[in-house]
C-alpha positions as CSV (number, residue, x, y, z in Angstrom):
1,M,10.1,-35.9,-7.6
2,W,11.7,-32.6,-6.9
3,Q,11.4,-31.8,-10.6
4,E,7.8,-32.1,-10.5
5,V,7.6,-29.8,-7.5
6,L,9.9,-27.4,-9.1
7,E,7.8,-27.5,-12.3
8,K,4.6,-26.7,-10.3
9,E,6.4,-23.8,-8.5
10,L,7.6,-22.4,-11.8
11,E,3.9,-22.5,-13.2
12,K,2.6,-20.6,-10.3
13,M,5.4,-17.9,-10.5
14,L,4.6,-17.8,-14.3
15,D,1.0,-17.3,-13.8
16,K,1.7,-14.6,-11.4
17,V,4.4,-13.0,-13.7
18,L,2.0,-13.3,-16.8
19,K,-0.9,-11.8,-14.9
20,S,1.0,-8.8,-13.6
21,T,2.7,-8.1,-17.0
22,V,0.2,-6.1,-19.0
23,N,2.3,-3.6,-21.1
24,D,5.3,-4.1,-19.1
25,P,8.1,-5.0,-21.4
26,I,10.7,-6.1,-18.5
27,S,8.3,-8.5,-16.9
28,E,7.5,-9.7,-20.4
29,S,10.9,-10.6,-21.3
30,R,11.4,-12.2,-17.7
31,A,8.3,-14.4,-18.5
32,L,9.8,-15.4,-21.8
33,F,12.9,-16.3,-19.7
34,F,11.2,-18.3,-17.3
35,T,9.3,-20.2,-20.0
36,R,12.4,-20.9,-21.9
37,V,14.0,-22.3,-18.5
38,R,10.9,-24.4,-18.0
39,N,11.1,-25.8,-21.4
40,S,14.7,-26.8,-20.8
41,I,13.8,-28.7,-17.8
């Protein structure tokens, strides 16, 4: 159950990160990291 909640929260965070990362390499790598984390769940 908590896993679903966590995934939804990660989705929201990813959306924010991806929207705020236009031409920002640091944020881009962070977004990639979050994606990797999400995929490993």
